[in-house]
C-alpha positions as CSV (number, residue, x, y, z in Angstrom):
1,M,-11.8,-27.8,-2.3
2,P,-11.1,-26.9,-5.9
3,S,-8.5,-29.0,-7.8
4,S,-5.3,-27.4,-8.9
5,G,-6.7,-27.3,-12.4
6,D,-9.5,-25.0,-11.3
7,T,-7.3,-22.4,-9.6
8,P,-5.5,-19.9,-11.8
9,P,-1.8,-19.4,-11.0
10,P,-1.1,-16.8,-8.3
11,R,0.8,-14.6,-10.8
12,Q,-2.6,-13.6,-12.2
13,H,-3.7,-12.2,-8.8
14,I,-0.6,-10.8,-7.2
15,L,0.9,-7.3,-7.8
16,E,3.9,-5.9,-6.0
17,S,3.5,-2.5,-4.6
18,H,5.4,0.1,-2.6
19,P,3.6,2.2,0.1
20,E,5.7,5.3,-0.4
21,L,4.8,5.3,-4.1
22,V,1.2,4.8,-3.2
23,F,1.2,7.7,-0.8
24,M,2.8,9.8,-3.5
25,R,0.1,8.8,-6.0
26,L,-2.6,9.6,-3.4
27,N,-0.9,12.9,-2.7
28,G,-1.3,14.1,-6.3
29,G,2.1,12.9,-7.4
30,V,3.9,14.8,-4.6
31,P,6.2,12.7,-2.5
32,V,5.8,12.8,1.3
33,H,9.1,14.1,2.5
34,A,8.7,13.7,6.3
35,S,9.9,10.3,7.6
36,K,7.1,7.9,8.3
37,K,8.9,7.0,11.6
38,Q,8.4,10.6,12.8
39,S,5.2,12.1,14.2
40,A,5.0,14.7,11.4
41,G,5.3,12.0,8.7
42,C,2.7,9.8,10.4
43,A,0.3,12.8,10.6
44,E,0.9,13.7,6.9
45,R,0.2,10.2,5.7
46,L,-2.9,9.9,7.9
47,D,-4.2,13.2,6.4
48,I,-3.6,11.8,2.9
49,L,-5.6,8.6,3.8
50,R,-8.3,10.8,5.4
51,T,-8.8,12.6,2.1
52,H,-9.3,9.4,0.2
53,A,-10.8,7.0,2.7
54,P,-12.0,8.6,6.0
55,A,-13.1,5.3,7.4
56,T,-9.6,3.8,6.8
57,A,-7.9,6.8,8.5
58,H,-10.3,6.3,11.4
59,A,-9.4,2.6,11.6
60,C,-5.7,3.6,11.6
61,E,-6.3,6.0,14.5
62,R,-8.1,3.2,16.4
63,A,-5.3,0.8,15.7
64,F,-2.8,3.4,17.0
65,R,-4.8,3.5,20.3
66,D,-5.5,-0.2,20.6
67,F,-2.2,-1.8,19.7
68,P,1.1,-1.0,21.4
69,R,3.9,0.1,19.1
70,K,5.9,-3.0,19.8
71,T,3.0,-5.1,18.5
72,A,2.1,-3.0,15.5
73,A,4.3,-0.1,14.4
74,R,2.4,3.0,13.2
75,D,4.2,3.2,10.0
76,D,3.4,-0.4,9.2
77,I,-0.3,0.3,9.9
78,L,-0.2,3.3,7.6
79,D,1.6,1.4,4.9
80,A,-1.0,-1.4,5.0
81,A,-3.8,1.1,4.9
82,A,-2.3,2.9,1.9
83,I,-2.1,-0.3,-0.1
84,A,-5.7,-1.3,0.9
85,V,-7.0,2.1,-0.2
86,A,-5.1,1.8,-3.5
87,L,-6.5,-1.7,-4.1
88,T,-10.1,-0.6,-3.4
89,T,-9.8,2.4,-5.6
90,P,-8.8,1.1,-9.0
91,A,-8.1,4.6,-10.4
92,N,-5.4,4.9,-7.7
93,L,-3.6,1.7,-8.5
94,L,-2.4,-0.2,-11.6
95,T,0.2,2.4,-12.6
96,A,3.5,0.5,-13.0
97,V,7.0,1.9,-12.6
98,P,8.1,2.3,-16.2
99,G,11.0,0.5,-17.8
100,P,12.0,-3.1,-18.6
101,V,10.4,-5.6,-16.3
102,P,12.8,-8.2,-14.9
103,H,11.5,-11.6,-13.9
104,D,12.5,-13.8,-11.0
105,E,13.6,-17.4,-11.0
106,A,9.9,-18.5,-11.2
107,N,9.5,-16.2,-14.2
108,L,7.2,-13.9,-12.2
109,P,7.4,-10.2,-13.1
110,M,9.2,-8.0,-10.6
111,Q,7.4,-4.8,-11.2
112,I,6.1,-2.2,-8.7
113,H,2.5,-1.0,-9.1
114,Y,1.2,2.1,-7.3
């Protein structure tokens, strides 16, 4: 186990993100207007994922079949998938919401990336 001196602080590895902004980015800057809680919104988000990461979209469809909604809500599955796609496609992440960046009590930046 590395000593604490060998491990960089988490702030160098953690970014905050918002799935709806990620979906907007993946959708060419166009927001997804249908609610993610509705079938149409779920289908639209799945189509966006399918465009950028077909295997991830397929994994979402499998998760929809394999896990009851009370165990894993479809919108939560899609949100997690969008963030994963953004993280594995650097060109689709690392844009930050512009403006002054506030910091929390631990002096960590509170900035959304998408």
